[in-house]
N, C-alpha and C positions, 0 to 999 in steps of 0.2 A: 313978432317971431313968426317964422314960416314953418309949417309942418308939411310932411309928405302925406298926400291923400291916399287912402286905401279903400278899395271897394270890395264888399262881399255881397252875396245874393243867394236867395233860395226861393223856389216856387212852392208855395204851401197849398195843399189841396183842401182849402177851407175858404169860406167867403170873407171879405174884408172885415165885416163886423166881428166875426169870431176871432180873426187874427188880431185885430185891434185890441179886443178885450184881453186876449192872452198876453199881448205885449205890454199892456198898460196897467194891469191889475196886480197888486202885490202878491195875492194868494197864488196867482199863476206864475209870476216871475220867480218865486222861490222854487218852483218845480222844474224850471228849465235853464236858469241863468248860471251855468257852469260848463266848462269845456270838456271835462272828463268825469267818469264815475267816481273817481277818488276825491272829487271836490263837491261842495254843496253851496247853496245860497240860503242860509237859515233865516234871513229877514230881508225885507224890502219895504220901501215906502215911496209913495208917488203923490205929488201935488201937481196934477196934470193941467197946468196953465202956464203961459209965459211968465217967467219969474219964479215959478214953483220949483220945489226941490225934488230931486230924485236921489235915492240912496239904495244901494244893495250891498249886503255883507256877503263876501265870498270867502270861503274857508276850505282848507284841506279837511277831509273827513276825519283824519287822525288827529286833528287839532294842532298840527305842527306849524301851520302858517295861515294867516288870514289878512284880509284888508277890506276897507270900506271903499266902494266905488260911488263917489258923490258927484252930483252935477246939478246944474240949474237949467230948467227948460227954457229954450229960446223961442221956439215956434211950435204950436200945436194946432193941427188941422185934423179933427176927428176922422178916423178911418182912412186918412191919406198921408199924413206926415207928422213926425215928431223929431225935434232936434234939441240937443242940450249942449251946454258948455261945461267941460270938466274943470275942476279946481285949478289945474295947471294951464288953462286957457285953450286946450284942445277942444274941437267941436266934433260931434257925431250927429248925423242926420239919417233917419230911416224913413223910407217911403213905402207905401202900400198901394199897389196898383192891381185892379181887378184884371185877371187873365183867365180865359177858358175855364170858368167854374172855380177858379182858385184865386190866389193872391200872390203876386210877385213882391217879395220883400227885399229891398236893397238898402244897405247901410254903407255910407261913406263916412270914414272917420279919419281924424288926424293921428298919424303914428307918433308915438313918443320916442325919445332918443335912447332910452335905457336898453331896450330889446330890439332885435332885428325886425325889420318890416315883415319878413316872411314868417317869423315866429308870431308876431301880432296878428297877421292875416289868418294864420292857421288857428290861433286861439279864438279869435272873434268868429271865424267861420264855424268852428266846432260848437260854439255857443248857439249860433244861428241854426245849425243843424239840430241841436237839442230842442230849440224853440219850434222848429218845423214839426218834429216828431210829437211834441206836446200839443201844439195847436191842431194837428190832424187827428189827435185822439179825442178831441172834444165833440 
């Protein structure tokens, strides 16, 4: 099956080591992994190795809806790259590139067919923007 590739990016004013820790540590993931303030990420787990599991619970704060975002890591290069395959076969890869005292974070993900590509891009970008804010606060 072929998926449309979507790219999002943010320049984070923090070194790659800090950015990597914020991206890959469950305690940090639960503080940024949601697209808007009416959502939350109450739990996350990370087995950061090829073949290891990634899981994040995403829920509306009012309890009206929630889902588990589950994947298996495909490639892990500390401080540089992490990719995983979702349960439906889609892939997401995030790279971390040092730039001018900060880190350029770029995610390329396969869009799913249920929602518009624009809606998915906006949602994933909003999550990345939350990540940027969190990582810069460390």
